[in-house]
C-alpha positions as CSV (number, residue, x, y, z in Angstrom):
1,M,-7.5,-22.0,22.1
2,A,-6.6,-23.4,18.9
3,T,-6.5,-21.8,15.8
4,A,-7.8,-22.8,12.3
5,P,-5.2,-23.1,9.8
6,L,-3.9,-20.5,7.8
7,S,-5.1,-22.1,4.5
8,Q,-9.0,-22.1,5.9
9,V,-11.5,-19.7,3.9
10,Y,-11.9,-17.1,6.2
11,A,-15.4,-15.7,6.8
12,S,-14.3,-12.3,5.9
13,S,-11.9,-13.0,3.0
14,D,-14.4,-11.1,0.6
15,F,-14.1,-8.0,2.2
16,F,-15.1,-5.3,0.0
17,K,-18.8,-5.5,1.2
18,E,-17.2,-4.8,4.7
19,V,-15.3,-1.9,3.5
20,I,-18.2,-0.1,1.7
21,S,-20.6,-0.5,4.5
22,D,-18.0,1.8,6.8
23,S,-20.4,4.6,8.2
24,N,-17.1,6.7,9.4
25,I,-16.7,7.0,5.4
26,P,-18.9,9.8,3.8
27,W,-19.5,7.6,0.7
28,C,-22.1,10.2,-0.6
29,E,-19.7,12.8,-1.1
30,L,-18.7,10.5,-3.9
31,K,-21.7,10.5,-6.1
32,N,-21.4,11.0,-9.5
33,S,-17.8,11.6,-9.3
34,A,-14.6,11.0,-11.4
35,V,-11.9,9.0,-9.5
36,L,-8.6,8.8,-10.9
37,I,-6.0,5.8,-9.9
38,T,-2.7,5.5,-10.6
39,G,-1.1,2.1,-10.4
40,A,-4.5,0.6,-10.8
41,T,-3.2,-2.7,-11.6
42,G,-1.0,-3.1,-8.3
43,A,-2.5,-4.6,-5.2
44,V,-3.5,-1.2,-3.3
45,G,-4.6,0.1,-6.7
46,L,-6.4,-2.8,-7.4
47,A,-8.4,-2.9,-4.1
48,L,-9.3,0.6,-4.9
49,V,-10.9,-0.2,-8.0
50,R,-12.8,-3.2,-7.0
51,T,-14.0,-0.9,-3.8
52,L,-15.2,1.8,-6.0
53,F,-17.0,-0.9,-8.0
54,A,-18.6,-2.5,-5.4
55,A,-19.5,1.0,-3.8
56,N,-21.3,1.7,-6.9
57,K,-23.4,-1.0,-7.0
58,M,-24.1,-1.1,-3.3
59,H,-24.6,2.7,-3.1
60,N,-25.7,3.7,-6.1
61,L,-23.0,6.2,-6.7
62,G,-22.8,6.6,-10.4
63,I,-18.8,7.0,-9.9
64,K,-16.4,7.2,-13.0
65,I,-13.7,4.9,-12.3
66,L,-10.4,6.0,-14.3
67,A,-7.5,3.8,-14.0
68,F,-3.9,4.6,-15.1
69,G,-1.6,1.7,-15.4
70,K,1.5,0.5,-17.6
71,S,0.6,-3.5,-17.5
72,E,-1.8,-4.8,-20.2
73,K,-2.4,-8.1,-18.6
74,K,-5.0,-7.0,-16.1
75,V,-6.3,-4.4,-18.5
76,K,-8.9,-6.8,-19.6
77,S,-9.9,-7.9,-16.3
78,L,-10.4,-4.3,-15.2
79,I,-12.7,-3.2,-18.2
80,E,-14.9,-6.2,-18.1
81,K,-15.2,-7.0,-14.3
82,Y,-15.1,-3.7,-13.2
83,G,-16.3,-1.2,-15.8
84,V,-13.4,1.1,-15.6
85,V,-11.9,3.7,-18.3
86,F,-8.5,2.4,-18.6
87,H,-5.4,4.4,-19.6
88,K,-2.0,2.9,-20.5
89,H,0.1,5.6,-19.2
90,D,4.1,6.0,-17.6
91,V,3.4,8.4,-15.3
92,R,7.0,10.0,-15.8
93,E,4.9,11.3,-18.7
94,P,2.7,14.2,-18.4
95,F,-1.0,13.3,-17.9
96,T,-3.3,14.1,-21.1
97,L,-6.9,13.5,-20.3
98,N,-10.1,15.1,-21.5
99,E,-12.3,13.7,-19.0
100,N,-13.1,15.4,-15.7
101,V,-11.6,14.5,-12.3
102,D,-12.9,15.1,-9.0
103,Y,-10.6,12.7,-7.0
104,I,-6.9,11.3,-7.2
105,F,-5.5,8.1,-5.3
106,H,-1.8,8.3,-6.3
107,C,-0.8,4.8,-6.3
108,A,2.1,3.9,-8.8
109,A,5.6,3.4,-7.7
110,I,8.8,0.8,-8.0
111,T,8.4,-1.0,-5.0
112,K,10.6,-4.2,-6.2
113,S,13.5,-4.2,-3.7
114,S,15.9,-5.6,-6.2
115,D,15.0,-2.7,-8.6
116,M,15.9,-0.1,-5.5
117,V,19.5,-1.4,-5.6
118,N,20.1,-2.2,-9.3
119,K,17.4,0.7,-10.9
120,P,17.7,3.5,-8.4
121,V,17.4,6.1,-11.2
122,D,14.2,4.4,-12.5
123,V,12.8,4.2,-8.9
124,M,13.2,7.9,-8.2
125,Y,12.2,9.3,-11.5
126,T,9.1,7.4,-11.3
127,A,8.3,8.5,-7.9
128,V,9.1,12.1,-8.3
129,D,8.5,12.6,-12.1
130,G,5.0,10.8,-11.5
131,T,4.2,12.7,-8.4
132,R,4.8,15.9,-10.1
133,N,2.7,14.9,-13.1
134,M,-0.1,13.7,-10.9
135,L,-0.1,17.2,-9.1
136,E,-0.2,19.2,-12.2
137,L,-3.0,17.5,-13.3
138,A,-4.7,18.0,-9.9
139,K,-3.9,21.6,-10.5
140,E,-5.6,21.8,-14.0
141,K,-8.5,19.6,-13.1
142,R,-9.0,21.7,-10.0
143,I,-9.8,18.4,-7.9
144,K,-11.7,17.9,-4.4
145,S,-9.1,15.7,-3.1
146,A,-6.1,13.6,-3.5
147,V,-4.3,11.0,-1.6
148,Y,-0.6,10.2,-2.1
149,L,0.8,6.4,-1.1
150,S,3.7,7.2,0.5
151,S,5.6,4.5,2.6
152,M,6.6,4.0,6.3
153,E,10.3,3.5,5.2
154,V,10.7,7.5,5.2
155,Y,11.7,7.0,8.9
156,G,14.7,5.8,7.7
157,Q,16.8,4.3,10.4
158,Y,14.5,5.3,13.7
159,E,14.4,3.7,17.2
160,G,11.1,3.8,19.3
161,E,7.5,4.7,18.4
162,A,7.2,7.0,15.1
163,A,4.8,9.4,14.7
164,E,4.3,11.6,11.6
165,K,6.8,14.5,12.9
166,D,9.4,12.0,13.5
167,L,12.2,11.1,10.9
168,G,15.4,8.7,11.4
169,R,18.9,8.6,9.5
170,L,19.0,7.5,5.6
171,D,22.7,6.5,4.1
172,L,22.5,8.4,0.9
173,T,25.5,6.4,0.0
174,N,23.3,3.2,-0.3
175,A,21.6,2.8,-3.6
176,R,18.7,1.1,-1.3
177,S,17.8,4.7,0.0
178,C,16.5,5.9,-3.5
179,Y,13.1,4.6,-2.5
180,P,12.8,6.3,1.1
181,E,14.4,9.2,0.0
182,S,12.0,10.0,-3.3
183,K,9.2,9.0,-1.2
184,R,10.4,11.6,1.3
185,F,10.9,14.2,-1.5
186,C,7.3,13.4,-3.1
187,E,6.0,14.0,0.1
188,M,7.8,17.6,0.3
189,L,6.4,18.1,-3.3
190,C,2.7,17.3,-2.1
191,N,2.8,19.6,0.8
192,S,4.4,22.3,-1.3
193,Y,1.8,22.0,-4.3
194,H,-0.5,22.4,-1.5
195,V,0.8,25.6,-0.3
196,Q,1.7,27.3,-3.3
197,Y,-1.7,26.1,-5.4
198,G,-3.8,25.3,-2.7
199,I,-4.0,21.3,-4.0
200,P,-5.7,19.3,-1.7
201,V,-3.7,16.6,-1.2
202,K,-3.1,14.2,2.0
203,T,-0.2,11.8,2.2
204,A,-1.0,7.9,3.7
205,R,2.5,6.6,5.0
206,L,1.6,2.9,4.9
207,A,2.8,-0.1,6.6
208,Q,3.5,-3.5,4.6
209,T,-0.1,-4.4,3.3
210,F,-1.3,-7.5,2.5
211,G,-4.1,-9.9,2.4
212,A,-6.9,-10.7,0.0
213,G,-5.9,-9.5,-3.4
214,T,-2.1,-10.1,-3.0
215,A,-0.5,-11.7,-5.8
216,K,1.0,-15.3,-5.8
217,D,4.1,-14.1,-7.1
218,D,4.5,-11.4,-4.8
219,T,8.5,-11.5,-3.7
220,R,7.9,-10.0,-0.1
221,V,8.7,-11.6,3.0
222,Y,5.2,-12.2,4.3
223,A,4.2,-14.0,1.1
224,Q,7.4,-16.1,0.6
225,F,6.7,-17.5,4.4
226,A,3.3,-18.3,3.4
227,K,4.2,-20.2,0.2
228,S,7.0,-21.9,1.7
229,A,4.8,-22.8,4.6
230,A,2.0,-24.1,2.9
231,A,4.2,-26.1,0.7
232,A,5.5,-27.8,4.0
233,E,8.9,-26.5,3.5
234,D,11.0,-24.8,6.0
235,I,11.0,-20.6,5.9
236,I,14.5,-19.7,4.9
237,L,15.5,-16.2,6.3
238,H,18.1,-14.1,4.1
239,T,19.1,-12.4,6.8
240,E,19.0,-12.6,11.1
241,G,15.6,-10.8,10.9
242,K,16.3,-8.8,13.6
243,S,14.4,-5.7,11.7
244,R,10.6,-4.7,13.2
245,G,8.0,-4.8,10.6
246,N,4.8,-2.7,10.4
247,Y,1.7,-4.4,9.0
248,C,-1.7,-3.6,7.9
249,D,-4.7,-5.9,6.5
250,I,-5.3,-4.4,2.8
251,S,-9.1,-4.1,3.8
252,D,-7.9,-1.8,6.6
253,T,-5.7,0.2,4.4
254,V,-8.4,0.6,1.9
255,R,-10.6,2.2,4.3
256,A,-8.1,4.3,6.0
257,L,-7.3,5.7,2.2
258,F,-11.0,6.9,1.8
259,T,-11.1,8.1,5.4
260,L,-8.0,10.4,4.2
261,L,-9.6,11.2,1.1
262,L,-12.6,12.5,2.5
263,K,-11.8,13.5,6.0
264,G,-8.0,13.8,6.0
265,E,-6.6,17.3,6.6
266,N,-4.7,18.9,3.5
267,G,-0.9,18.9,3.6
268,Q,-0.7,16.4,6.5
269,A,0.8,12.6,6.4
270,Y,-0.8,9.8,8.3
271,N,0.2,6.6,9.5
272,I,-1.4,3.5,8.4
273,A,-0.9,0.2,10.2
274,N,-2.2,-1.9,12.8
275,P,0.4,-1.5,16.2
276,K,-0.9,-5.0,17.3
277,A,0.8,-6.5,14.0
278,S,4.3,-4.9,14.5
279,M,6.6,-7.3,15.0
280,T,10.3,-8.4,14.0
281,I,10.9,-10.4,10.5
282,R,12.2,-13.4,12.6
283,E,9.0,-13.5,15.3
284,M,6.7,-13.1,11.9
285,A,8.7,-16.4,10.3
286,E,8.3,-18.2,13.9
287,F,4.7,-17.2,13.7
288,A,3.9,-18.5,10.3
289,A,6.3,-21.8,10.6
290,A,4.2,-22.6,14.0
291,E,0.8,-22.4,11.9
292,F,2.0,-24.7,9.6
293,G,4.2,-27.1,11.6
294,V,7.8,-26.3,9.6
295,K,11.2,-24.8,10.6
296,V,12.7,-21.5,10.4
297,R,16.5,-21.4,9.3
298,V,18.8,-18.7,8.7
299,E,20.8,-18.9,5.2
300,A,22.2,-15.5,4.6
301,P,23.4,-15.0,0.7
302,K,26.9,-13.7,0.3
303,N,24.9,-11.5,-2.4
304,A,22.4,-9.9,0.3
305,Q,23.2,-6.1,-0.4
306,K,22.3,-6.9,-4.0
307,L,18.9,-8.5,-3.1
308,G,17.8,-5.1,-2.0
309,Y,17.0,-5.5,2.0
310,A,16.7,-2.4,3.9
311,P,18.5,-1.5,6.8
312,D,17.6,-2.9,9.9
313,S,15.1,-0.5,12.0
314,S,13.1,-1.1,15.3
315,Y,10.5,1.4,15.0
316,K,6.6,1.2,15.6
317,L,4.1,3.2,13.8
318,N,1.9,5.9,16.0
319,I,-1.4,5.6,14.0
320,D,-2.9,8.6,16.7
321,K,-3.2,10.9,14.1
322,I,-5.5,8.7,11.8
323,T,-7.4,7.4,14.5
324,N,-8.8,10.7,15.3
325,L,-10.5,10.7,12.1
326,G,-12.4,7.8,13.2
327,W,-10.4,5.0,11.6
328,N,-9.2,1.9,13.5
329,P,-7.8,-1.5,12.1
330,K,-9.9,-4.5,12.0
331,Y,-7.4,-7.0,11.5
332,G,-4.5,-8.8,12.8
333,L,-1.3,-10.9,11.4
334,I,-3.2,-14.3,11.6
335,D,-6.5,-12.7,9.8
336,M,-4.1,-11.1,7.1
337,Y,-2.7,-14.5,6.5
338,R,-6.0,-16.2,6.3
339,H,-7.1,-13.5,3.7
340,M,-4.2,-13.7,1.5
341,T,-4.0,-17.6,1.4
342,A,-7.8,-18.0,1.1
343,D,-7.8,-15.7,-1.6
344,W,-5.0,-18.0,-3.3
345,L,-7.1,-20.9,-2.9
346,K,-10.0,-19.3,-4.7
347,N,-7.7,-18.3,-7.3
């Protein structure tokens, strides 16, 4: 069966109505609550803000949205479009907040690969200090639930299917390891706060997430592939592309995060991915190239290590744990690309 081009406006590209219609999520529990989101101007944080705004309109929930972020570029849009209470804040500093808080999504992190090799101290302190400050706020406000956004990179160099109890090797002499190692520490910090103080926190180990809302200036491979192919330019790989990637559409990720917030078990980690979308970087490049009729070329730069590429890995995320909560991914890789490129065309 022939497929439509990736640039076609996909019928479900505006996914918020679908997300808030998910009957597996007990939206009524959020009624008249205050939900705090750190990193609210990032892709996932912004998607959570937009979802809460849509939930307020559709379900008349009266949710107060508290958005925390460092960037002022999107603040005006957040306030005017979504009615948020915005706080400009560096999560490395303790929170000073007079408002009540019932729920927290902790999304703030440095995720740019080049920063991981050039600014590893910043990456680690943002993760560790930011998470500790979030947990202290959760303790002070006596929250009902929190979700910490971790990463599949905590698995390190691992082979085979990776369930939440599995961990691979990390090279601590490689500055790039600052990101997965700090994520591991933060997961332990969340679990420690749960054990010692009873903080109701869950951890979401996210696969690479993209779709509607992915920024046009995103430098990660899926965005680069789409931009090159759409411009009728060959896709250039800076490695052999042997590493296996795990992916999830942002709408599926948002549904998963609300599922964890309201149904997850405290002190537990959950993989969030679409196993059917797992493939190597080279396979994904060939996939995008075939859709647009371009070619794939490998041009490994001499300074590849300084660009922050993660070591090759070949694990596939197991999602049995979160599917037991009633969540399942809906969208495959072709849908993710359609959602992303359609959103770019509209904006």
